All heavy atoms as an XYZ file, in Angstrom:
636
protein
N     -11.040    -20.526    -17.727
C     -10.975    -19.291    -16.963
C      -9.654    -18.576    -17.280
O      -8.600    -18.976    -16.787
C     -11.081    -19.552    -15.487
C     -12.411    -20.041    -15.027
S     -12.519    -19.635    -13.296
C     -14.211    -19.940    -13.003
N      -9.743    -17.550    -18.070
C      -8.578    -16.815    -18.519
C      -7.833    -16.124    -17.413
O      -6.605    -16.040    -17.429
C      -9.001    -15.803    -19.593
C      -7.913    -15.012    -20.271
C      -6.982    -15.945    -21.011
C      -8.512    -13.997    -21.215
N      -8.542    -15.655    -16.410
C      -7.902    -14.880    -15.342
C      -7.653    -15.682    -14.069
O      -7.302    -15.115    -13.051
C      -8.745    -13.632    -15.002
C      -8.786    -12.676    -16.157
O      -7.841    -12.570    -16.929
N      -9.881    -11.984    -16.282
N      -7.793    -16.975    -14.116
C      -7.535    -17.816    -12.938
C      -6.050    -18.130    -12.901
O      -5.482    -18.619    -13.891
C      -8.347    -19.107    -13.041
C      -8.254    -19.946    -11.794
C      -9.170    -21.154    -11.872
O     -10.390    -20.973    -11.988
O      -8.632    -22.275    -11.844
N      -5.393    -17.867    -11.771
C      -3.961    -18.064    -11.632
C      -3.651    -18.844    -10.371
O      -4.370    -18.778     -9.368
C      -3.225    -16.725    -11.577
C      -3.329    -15.916    -12.850
C      -2.533    -16.586    -13.935
C      -2.608    -15.820    -15.233
N      -1.819    -16.417    -16.274
N      -2.530    -19.568    -10.388
C      -2.026    -20.276     -9.226
C      -0.965    -19.431     -8.541
O      -0.255    -18.671     -9.184
C      -1.396    -21.608     -9.641
C      -2.424    -22.651    -10.054
C      -1.854    -23.910    -10.645
C      -0.688    -24.519     -9.931
N      -0.263    -25.798    -10.508
N      -0.882    -19.541     -7.221
C       0.158    -18.843     -6.469
C       1.434    -19.649     -6.613
O       1.452    -20.866     -6.456
C      -0.251    -18.686     -5.000
C      -1.497    -17.812     -4.881
C       0.896    -18.148     -4.176
C      -2.031    -17.676     -3.484
N       2.542    -18.948     -6.902
C       3.837    -19.618     -7.053
C       4.363    -20.073     -5.697
O       3.833    -19.697     -4.636
C       4.854    -18.679     -7.710
O       5.186    -17.642     -6.800
N       5.438    -20.859     -5.708
C       6.051    -21.326     -4.457
C       6.506    -20.165     -3.601
O       6.523    -20.264     -2.381
C       7.234    -22.247     -4.781
C       6.842    -23.579     -5.343
C       8.059    -24.425     -5.645
C       7.625    -25.725     -6.304
N       8.782    -26.556     -6.652
N       6.899    -19.053     -4.238
C       7.360    -17.889     -3.479
C       6.210    -16.984     -3.052
O       6.428    -15.952     -2.421
C       8.364    -17.105     -4.299
O       7.753    -16.572     -5.452
N       4.971    -17.350     -3.399
C       3.794    -16.592     -2.979
C       3.347    -15.538     -3.974
O       2.460    -14.746     -3.691
N       3.926    -15.513     -5.172
C       3.585    -14.511     -6.168
C       2.460    -14.950     -7.073
O       2.201    -16.125     -7.271
N       1.791    -13.945     -7.612
C       0.736    -14.160     -8.607
C       1.029    -13.232     -9.773
O       1.279    -12.043     -9.589
C      -0.677    -13.835     -8.044
C      -0.991    -14.726     -6.854
C      -1.719    -13.980     -9.127
C      -2.277    -14.355     -6.154
N       0.971    -13.763    -10.994
C       1.172    -12.937    -12.184
C      -0.172    -12.414    -12.658
O      -1.107    -13.152    -12.876
C       1.843    -13.762    -13.305
O       3.081    -14.263    -12.818
C       2.047    -12.935    -14.534
N      -0.231    -11.090    -12.799
C      -1.444    -10.462    -13.337
C      -1.347    -10.584    -14.854
O      -0.367    -10.174    -15.456
C      -1.555     -8.987    -12.900
C      -1.607     -8.909    -11.389
C      -2.773     -8.342    -13.541
C      -1.503     -7.502    -10.833
N      -2.385    -11.127    -15.500
C      -2.332    -11.318    -16.970
C      -2.034     -9.998    -17.695
O      -2.494     -8.925    -17.291
C      -3.749    -11.827    -17.302
C      -4.233    -12.452    -16.037
C      -3.639    -11.627    -14.935
N      -1.268    -10.114    -18.791
C      -0.833     -8.936    -19.522
C      -1.981     -8.084    -20.033
O      -1.907     -6.853    -20.012
C       0.082     -9.340    -20.682
O      -0.593    -10.178    -21.584
N      -3.081     -8.709    -20.479
C      -4.194     -7.890    -20.982
C      -4.819     -7.056    -19.864
O      -5.230     -5.906    -20.096
C      -5.256     -8.767    -21.678
C      -6.065     -9.637    -20.750
N      -5.611    -10.828    -20.279
C      -7.273     -9.445    -20.219
C      -6.518    -11.362    -19.484
N      -7.567    -10.521    -19.428
N      -4.832     -7.568    -18.631
C      -5.348     -6.772    -17.495
C      -4.384     -5.660    -17.140
O      -4.795     -4.543    -16.850
C      -5.586     -7.671    -16.277
C      -6.800     -8.578    -16.322
C      -6.871     -9.451    -15.073
C      -8.077     -7.759    -16.457
N      -3.062     -5.969    -17.148
C      -2.069     -4.935    -16.842
C      -2.183     -3.792    -17.841
O      -2.136     -2.615    -17.462
C      -0.660     -5.524    -16.859
C      -0.396     -6.495    -15.716
C       1.070     -6.805    -15.555
N       1.761     -7.161    -16.770
C       1.969     -8.406    -17.208
N       1.502     -9.422    -16.501
N       2.629     -8.632    -18.306
N      -2.339     -4.119    -19.137
C      -2.487     -3.077    -20.146
C      -3.765     -2.261    -19.943
O      -3.749     -1.048    -19.929
C      -2.512     -3.691    -21.554
C      -1.167     -3.961    -22.148
C      -1.280     -4.279    -23.626
N      -2.166     -5.408    -23.916
C      -1.803     -6.699    -23.891
N      -0.560     -7.019    -23.626
N      -2.694     -7.636    -24.142
N      -4.882     -2.962    -19.727
C      -6.187     -2.297    -19.560
C      -6.189     -1.382    -18.336
O      -6.804     -0.329    -18.341
C      -7.313     -3.310    -19.433
C      -7.587     -4.076    -20.728
O      -7.046     -3.670    -21.794
O      -8.319     -5.075    -20.667
N      -5.522     -1.799    -17.259
C      -5.528     -1.046    -16.009
C      -4.353     -0.073    -15.890
O      -4.287      0.707    -14.950
C      -5.509     -2.011    -14.810
C      -6.709     -2.956    -14.705
C      -6.477     -3.987    -13.624
C      -7.961     -2.143    -14.425
N      -3.402     -0.150    -16.839
C      -2.237      0.747    -16.774
C      -1.268      0.361    -15.699
O      -0.543      1.210    -15.170
N      -1.207     -0.908    -15.358
C      -0.283     -1.405    -14.336
C       1.111     -1.537    -14.952
O       1.260     -2.162    -15.999
C      -0.767     -2.750    -13.756
C       0.250     -3.348    -12.777
C      -2.123     -2.608    -13.120
N       2.098     -0.951    -14.270
C       3.466     -1.019    -14.763
C       4.382     -1.591    -13.698
O       4.061     -1.533    -12.500
C       3.954      0.369    -15.166
C       3.148      0.971    -16.302
C       3.640      2.373    -16.664
O       4.597      2.858    -16.048
O       3.025      2.964    -17.564
N       5.535     -2.090    -14.117
C       6.528     -2.606    -13.163
C       6.889     -1.499    -12.180
O       7.077     -0.345    -12.560
C       7.768     -3.096    -13.916
N       6.966     -1.841    -10.919
C       7.325     -0.877     -9.889
C       6.130     -0.199     -9.234
O       6.289      0.490     -8.227
N       4.944     -0.354     -9.792
C       3.741      0.211     -9.160
C       3.567     -0.423     -7.774
O       3.904     -1.586     -7.564
C       2.482     -0.047     -9.990
C       2.387      0.820    -11.231
O       3.257      1.693    -11.421
O       1.443      0.608    -12.017
N       3.030      0.364     -6.864
C       2.821     -0.135     -5.504
C       1.356     -0.408     -5.255
O       0.490      0.345     -5.712
C       3.353      0.885     -4.489
C       4.826      1.156     -4.642
C       5.298      2.174     -3.636
N       5.129      1.688     -2.282
C       6.024      0.965     -1.599
N       7.168      0.664     -2.157
N       5.788      0.576     -0.377
N       1.064     -1.488     -4.516
C      -0.295     -1.882     -4.194
C      -0.395     -2.261     -2.734
O       0.519     -2.855     -2.165
C      -0.729     -3.092     -5.036
C      -1.095     -2.703     -6.452
C      -0.119     -2.490     -7.398
C      -2.422     -2.470     -6.797
C      -0.441     -2.086     -8.673
C      -2.750     -2.081     -8.090
C      -1.777     -1.881     -9.010
O      -2.078     -1.471    -10.282
N      -1.492     -1.881     -2.117
C      -1.805     -2.314     -0.758
C      -2.619     -3.590     -0.875
O      -3.514     -3.689     -1.706
C      -2.620     -1.221     -0.063
C      -3.010     -1.578      1.343
C      -3.805     -0.490      2.030
O      -4.267      0.459      1.359
O      -3.982     -0.581      3.250
N      -2.299     -4.554     -0.053
C      -3.025     -5.834     -0.047
C      -3.901     -5.858      1.203
O      -3.402     -5.749      2.320
C      -2.034     -7.036     -0.037
C      -1.143     -6.948     -1.259
C      -2.807     -8.362      0.006
C       0.016     -7.920     -1.235
N      -5.212     -5.991      0.999
C      -6.170     -5.945      2.103
C      -6.860     -7.301      2.224
O      -7.407     -7.824      1.258
C      -7.237     -4.846      1.841
C      -8.238     -4.786      2.982
C      -6.561     -3.492      1.656
N      -6.832     -7.862      3.430
C      -7.525     -9.128      3.737
C      -8.997     -8.794      3.929
O      -9.356     -8.024      4.816
C      -6.938     -9.726      5.001
C      -7.601    -11.009      5.426
O      -8.566    -11.461      4.764
O      -7.174    -11.587      6.450
N      -9.848     -9.360      3.098
C     -11.274     -9.095      3.165
C     -11.957     -9.899      4.278
O     -13.114     -9.681      4.571
C     -11.936     -9.424      1.823
C     -11.451     -8.546      0.687
C     -11.973     -7.128      0.818
O     -13.176     -6.905      0.810
N     -11.061     -6.192      0.939
N     -11.205    -10.809      4.896
C     -11.760    -11.580      6.019
C     -12.574    -12.781      5.636
O     -13.007    -13.556      6.486
N     -12.787    -12.987      4.340
C     -13.590    -14.123      3.901
C     -12.797    -15.028      2.955
O     -13.364    -15.747      2.170
C     -14.869    -13.645      3.215
C     -14.591    -12.727      2.026
O     -13.405    -12.461      1.718
O     -15.562    -12.269      1.397
N     -11.477    -14.933      3.045
C     -10.617    -15.710      2.167
C     -10.261    -14.979      0.887
O      -9.451    -15.452      0.083
N     -10.843    -13.802      0.686
C     -10.537    -12.980     -0.496
C      -9.589    -11.858     -0.111
O      -9.586    -11.397      1.027
C     -11.828    -12.368     -1.078
C     -12.724    -13.433     -1.652
O     -12.309    -14.248     -2.452
N     -13.999    -13.413     -1.245
N      -8.800    -11.426     -1.097
C      -7.924    -10.295     -0.908
C      -8.262     -9.229     -1.939
O      -8.786     -9.520     -3.026
C      -6.433    -10.663     -0.999
C      -6.097    -11.276     -2.343
C      -6.030    -11.569      0.131
C      -4.605    -11.454     -2.600
N      -7.939     -7.975     -1.598
C      -8.192     -6.841     -2.475
C      -6.875     -6.122     -2.704
O      -6.149     -5.857     -1.754
C      -9.215     -5.896     -1.823
C      -9.477     -4.579     -2.527
C     -10.222     -4.822     -3.845
C     -10.274     -3.676     -1.624
N      -6.562     -5.837     -3.971
C      -5.378     -5.040     -4.283
C      -5.818     -3.629     -4.562
O      -6.712     -3.396     -5.382
C      -4.678     -5.615     -5.537
C      -4.080     -6.998     -5.454
C      -3.472     -7.398     -6.792
C      -3.018     -7.039     -4.369
N      -5.211     -2.675     -3.889
C      -5.515     -1.238     -4.103
C      -4.238     -0.521     -4.481
O      -3.261     -0.570     -3.726
C      -6.095     -0.619     -2.837
O      -7.315     -1.210     -2.502
N      -4.279      0.162     -5.620
C      -3.101      0.904     -6.070
C      -2.834      2.034     -5.090
O      -3.719      2.702     -4.627
C      -3.346      1.471     -7.461
C      -2.092      2.000     -8.112
C      -2.351      2.612     -9.465
N      -3.177      1.801    -10.308
C      -2.946      1.527    -11.580
N      -1.912      2.039    -12.168
N      -3.772      0.788    -12.272
N      -1.567      2.188     -4.760
C      -1.158      3.249     -3.839
C       0.147      3.853     -4.330
O       0.978      3.155     -4.910
C      -1.009      2.717     -2.396
O      -0.569      3.785     -1.563
C      -0.004      1.594     -2.313
N       0.322      5.109     -4.108
C       1.579      5.758     -4.451
C       2.616      5.544     -3.373
O       3.796      5.555     -3.631
C       1.350      7.271     -4.631
C       0.520      7.680     -5.819
C       0.292      9.191     -5.794
C       1.223      7.305     -7.107
N       2.180      5.425     -2.147
C       3.070      5.336     -0.996
C       2.514      6.204      0.110
O       1.307      6.364      0.216
N       3.397      6.796      0.901
C       2.959      7.652      1.979
C       3.957      8.779      2.199
O       5.115      8.711      1.776
C       2.770      6.836      3.264
O       3.976      6.213      3.624
N       3.494      9.830      2.878
C       4.325     10.978      3.176
C       5.535     10.555      4.009
O       5.382      9.821      4.992
C       3.518     12.033      3.912
S       4.451     13.479      4.458
N       6.706     10.993      3.625
C       7.925     10.642      4.347
C       7.956     11.208      5.747
O       8.630     10.683      6.617
C       9.174     11.059      3.543
C      10.416     10.410      4.100
C       9.313     12.554      3.498
C      11.613     10.484      3.191
N       7.161     12.266      6.009
C       7.162     12.910      7.318
C       6.083     12.347      8.242
O       6.393     11.880      9.338
C       6.999     14.441      7.153
C       8.178     15.018      6.373
C       6.870     15.125      8.532
C       8.009     16.443      5.943
N       4.823     12.401      7.805
C       3.714     12.002      8.694
C       3.061     10.674      8.336
O       2.168     10.221      9.017
C       2.652     13.098      8.713
S       1.711     13.238      7.172
N       3.484     10.063      7.240
C       2.974      8.762      6.770
C       1.564      8.815      6.210
O       0.963      7.775      5.949
C       3.043      7.681      7.865
C       4.407      7.510      8.492
C       5.458      7.161      7.468
C       6.814      6.971      8.124
N       7.910      7.368      7.293
N       1.008     10.013      5.996
C      -0.312     10.142      5.374
C      -0.281      9.616      3.945
O       0.733      9.687      3.273
C      -0.723     11.621      5.368
O      -1.906     11.798      4.593
N      -1.418      9.104      3.475
C      -1.537      8.632      2.110
C      -2.398      9.569      1.273
O      -2.739      9.288      0.153
C      -2.127      7.217      2.089
C      -1.205      6.196      2.714
C      -1.776      4.800      2.638
C      -0.810      3.819      3.291
N      -1.230      2.451      3.147
N      -2.776     10.726      1.843
C      -3.679     11.662      1.182
C      -2.906     12.834      0.563
O      -1.930     13.291      1.126
C      -4.675     12.216      2.195
C      -5.480     11.155      2.924
C      -6.362     10.333      2.013
O      -6.958     10.910      1.085
O      -6.444      9.113      2.225
N      -3.361     13.306     -0.589
C      -2.844     14.493     -1.274
C      -1.317     14.483     -1.380
O      -0.648     15.433     -0.958
C      -3.323     15.772     -0.563
C      -4.814     15.953     -0.592
C      -5.240     17.266      0.009
O      -4.757     17.632      1.096
O      -6.039     17.938     -0.645
N      -0.785     13.417     -1.947
C       0.675     13.278     -2.057
C       1.258     14.061     -3.228
O       0.668     14.131     -4.299
C       1.056     11.799     -2.190
C       0.703     10.932     -0.981
C       0.987      9.474     -1.303
C       1.445     11.366      0.247
N       2.433     14.623     -2.991
C       3.182     15.343     -3.997
C       4.529     14.656     -4.111
O       5.163     14.382     -3.090
C       3.401     16.816     -3.578
C       2.056     17.521     -3.318
C       4.217     17.559     -4.629
C       2.196     18.825     -2.568
N       4.976     14.378     -5.327
C       6.272     13.733     -5.518
C       7.323     14.808     -5.727
O       7.224     15.627     -6.630
C       6.226     12.777     -6.691
C       7.442     11.898     -6.797
C       7.258     10.823     -7.849
C       8.418      9.877     -7.845
N       8.230      8.813     -8.816
N       8.351     14.834     -4.859
C       9.459     15.776     -4.963
C      10.715     14.926     -5.175
O      11.150     14.228     -4.266
C       9.602     16.641     -3.688
C      10.757     17.594     -3.830
C       8.300     17.380     -3.397
N      11.243     14.981     -6.379
C      12.325     14.071     -6.804
C      11.845     12.642     -6.575
O      10.875     12.238     -7.185
C      13.638     14.401     -6.095
C      14.174     15.756     -6.486
O      13.944     16.186     -7.641
O      14.799     16.432     -5.651
N      12.477     11.895     -5.683
C      12.045     10.505     -5.461
C      11.316     10.344     -4.148
O      11.126      9.253     -3.652
C      13.263      9.589     -5.495
N      10.905     11.474     -3.536
C      10.285     11.466     -2.204
C       8.835     11.909     -2.292
O       8.517     12.846     -3.041
C      11.082     12.410     -1.254
C      10.426     12.491      0.098
C      12.511     11.959     -1.137
N       7.967     11.289     -1.520
C       6.568     11.683     -1.441
C       6.336     12.489     -0.165
O       6.837     12.139      0.906
C       5.645     10.477     -1.441
C       5.617      9.667     -2.725
C       4.856      8.376     -2.522
C       5.036     10.473     -3.863
N       5.592     13.587     -0.291
C       5.240     14.412      0.850
C       3.781     14.842      0.679
O       3.355     15.110     -0.456
C       6.195     15.626      0.952
C       5.912     16.440      2.222
C       6.144     16.489     -0.263
C       6.973     17.477      2.542
N       3.034     14.903      1.761
C       1.637     15.289      1.661
C       1.533     16.807      1.587
O       2.445     17.550      1.982
C       0.815     14.743      2.830
S       1.146     15.501      4.406
N       0.400     17.283      1.093
C       0.180     18.732      0.945
C       0.257     19.449      2.292
O       0.807     20.549      2.391
C      -1.177     18.979      0.295
C      -1.384     20.422     -0.111
C      -2.577     20.599     -1.017
N      -2.550     19.785     -2.212
C      -1.846     20.053     -3.301
N      -1.087     21.104     -3.339
N      -1.909     19.240     -4.345
N      -0.229     18.847      3.341
C      -0.203     19.460      4.669
C       1.234     19.694      5.156
O       1.588     20.780      5.629
C      -0.957     18.573      5.675
O      -0.849     19.078      6.984
N       2.097     18.678      5.028
C       3.494     18.822      5.425
C       4.222     19.798      4.524
O       5.059     20.583      5.003
C       4.201     17.457      5.448
S       3.668     16.380      6.812
N       3.894     19.810      3.231
C       4.519     20.747      2.308
C       4.171     22.178      2.707
O       5.036     23.073      2.682
C       4.054     20.469      0.883
N       2.921     22.410      3.118
C       2.489     23.737      3.564
C       3.271     24.142      4.821
O       3.740     25.301      4.927
C       0.978     23.757      3.830
O       0.306     23.413      2.626
C       0.517     25.098      4.315
N       3.391     23.239      5.783
C       4.131     23.524      7.013
C       5.579     23.875      6.711
O       6.144     24.801      7.293
C       4.061     22.345      7.976
C       2.695     22.120      8.570
C       2.674     20.883      9.440
C       1.277     20.543      9.894
N       1.223     19.276     10.639
N       6.202     23.139      5.777
C       7.598     23.411      5.419
C       7.700     24.786      4.750
O       8.608     25.565      5.085
C       8.141     22.307      4.507
C       8.297     20.994      5.276
C       9.464     22.723      3.877
C       8.577     19.798      4.411
N       6.783     25.071      3.842
C       6.802     26.374      3.158
C       6.655     27.499      4.174
O       7.344     28.535      4.073
C       5.683     26.434      2.124
N       5.792     27.345      5.168
C       5.611     28.368      6.206
C       6.894     28.547      7.011
O       7.255     29.672      7.354
C       4.422     28.009      7.102
C       3.096     28.155      6.397
C       1.922     27.677      7.213
O       2.132     27.093      8.305
O       0.775     27.833      6.743
N       7.573     27.460      7.346
C       8.834     27.558      8.077
C       9.874     28.295      7.252
O      10.589     29.167      7.777
C       9.360     26.153      8.427
C       8.881     25.615      9.700
C       9.934     24.675     10.272
C       9.519     24.088     11.562
N       9.557     25.000     12.671
N       9.982     27.955      5.975
C      10.965     28.569      5.099
C      10.701     30.079      4.992
O      11.616     30.881      4.995
C      10.969     27.902      3.711
C      11.775     28.705      2.711
C      11.491     26.490      3.801
N       9.418     30.440      4.921
C       9.032     31.849      4.774
C       9.040     32.570      6.131
O       8.838     33.784      6.195
C       7.661     31.964      4.141
C       7.651     31.486      2.693
C       6.250     31.399      2.119
O       5.278     31.807      2.799
O       6.137     30.942      0.983
N       9.244     31.835      7.230
C       9.305     32.470      8.547
C       7.961     32.809      9.132
O       7.865     33.633     10.041
N       6.903     32.210      8.649
C       5.542     32.509      9.112
C       5.119     31.733     10.329
O       4.063     31.959     10.862
C       4.540     32.261      7.963
C       4.690     33.193      6.814
C       3.621     32.914      5.793
C       3.766     33.856      4.600
N       2.763     33.569      3.575
N       5.938     30.788     10.782
C       5.532     29.968     11.914
C       6.100     30.446     13.238
O       5.935     29.827     14.239
C       5.936     28.505     11.654
C       7.446     28.308     11.742
O       8.168     29.248     11.395
O       7.878     27.217     12.144
N       6.743     31.573     13.249
C       7.411     32.046     14.468
C       6.456     32.669     15.456
O       5.446     33.134     15.213
C       8.490     33.068     14.069
C       9.565     32.421     13.228
C      10.573     33.415     12.676
O      10.496     34.604     13.049
O      11.428     32.977     11.918
């Protein structure tokens, strides 16, 4: 079994290099770990969450910060004075 791995003492699992290449997984990528409830786990790639509202939808990266489209719109409206 080429893709069968043991968990290390520190709890880590190495994803085989051929899978990382095929899936485009790079160092520093973020993943959500979901307990499937039956002894299995699911890894889901995630960018992170909005620094303001914590949403994970429609994220925009501004420098090193993530912000969702909704919060970006609210900020733009404030800057333009449309929220008064």
